[in-house]
C-alpha positions in Angstrom: 18.6 -29.3 -17.8 17.8 -32.0 -20.3 15.1 -31.5 -22.9 12.4 -34.1 -23.3 10.1 -34.4 -26.2 6.4 -33.9 -26.0 4.0 -31.3 -24.7 4.4 -32.3 -21.0 8.2 -31.6 -21.2 7.5 -28.1 -22.4 5.1 -27.4 -19.5 7.6 -28.8 -17.0 10.5 -26.8 -18.4 8.4 -23.7 -18.4 7.3 -24.2 -14.8 10.9 -24.7 -13.7 12.0 -21.6 -15.6 9.2 -19.5 -14.0 10.1 -20.8 -10.5 13.8 -20.0 -11.1 12.9 -16.6 -12.3 10.7 -15.9 -9.3 13.4 -17.1 -6.9 16.0 -14.9 -8.6 13.6 -11.9 -8.3 13.0 -12.6 -4.7 16.7 -12.9 -3.9 17.6 -9.7 -5.7 14.7 -7.8 -4.1 15.6 -9.0 -0.7 19.3 -8.0 -1.2 18.2 -4.6 -2.4 16.0 -4.1 0.6 18.7 -5.2 3.0 21.1 -2.7 1.4 18.6 0.1 1.8 18.1 -0.9 5.5 21.8 -0.9 6.0 22.1 2.5 4.5 19.4 3.9 6.8 21.1 2.4 9.8 24.3 4.1 8.9 22.6 7.6 8.8 23.2 9.9 11.7 19.6 11.0 11.7 18.1 7.4 11.6 16.0 8.1 14.7 14.5 11.2 13.0 13.8 9.2 9.8 12.1 6.4 11.8 10.0 9.0 13.7 9.0 10.7 10.5 8.1 7.3 9.0 6.0 6.5 12.0 4.1 9.8 11.8 3.5 9.2 8.1 2.1 5.8 8.7 -0.2 7.1 11.5 -1.5 9.8 9.2 -2.1 7.3 6.4 -3.9 5.0 8.8 -6.1 8.0 10.0 -6.9 8.8 6.4 -7.9 5.2 5.6 -10.1 4.9 8.7 -11.7 8.3 8.0 -12.4 7.2 4.4 -13.8 3.7 5.1 -14.9 3.5 8.7 -17.4 6.3 9.1 -20.3 6.2 6.7 -21.2 9.4 4.8 -24.1 11.4 6.1 -27.5 10.5 4.8 -28.5 12.6 1.7 -31.8 13.7 3.1 -30.1 14.8 6.3 -27.7 17.0 4.4 -30.6 18.5 2.4 -32.5 19.2 5.7 -29.5 21.0 7.2 -29.2 23.2 4.1 -32.9 24.1 4.3 -32.6 25.0 8.0 -29.5 27.1 7.3 -31.3 29.0 4.5 -34.3 29.6 6.7 -32.0 30.9 9.5 -30.3 33.3 7.0 -33.7 34.5 5.7 -34.9 35.3 9.2 -31.8 37.5 10.0 
């Protein structure tokens, strides 16, 4: 890479270096991921590992939906239920 003089040359060189670094990171991450997948495929219990991963993902999905999909009960509704429960306890 040739070096030019001036502020624009510094920015161009920096952009090229950042792009090259990102490309190298992507390639090394991809190759590591492929190596991990190959290792999983060689395992004798690959079907069990896949089934366990599927169950884990379903459980995570259920937790996320429970956390964000259903709104929490109204505060006054909760208080009213507590009052009714105390009144029922006092009557017994």
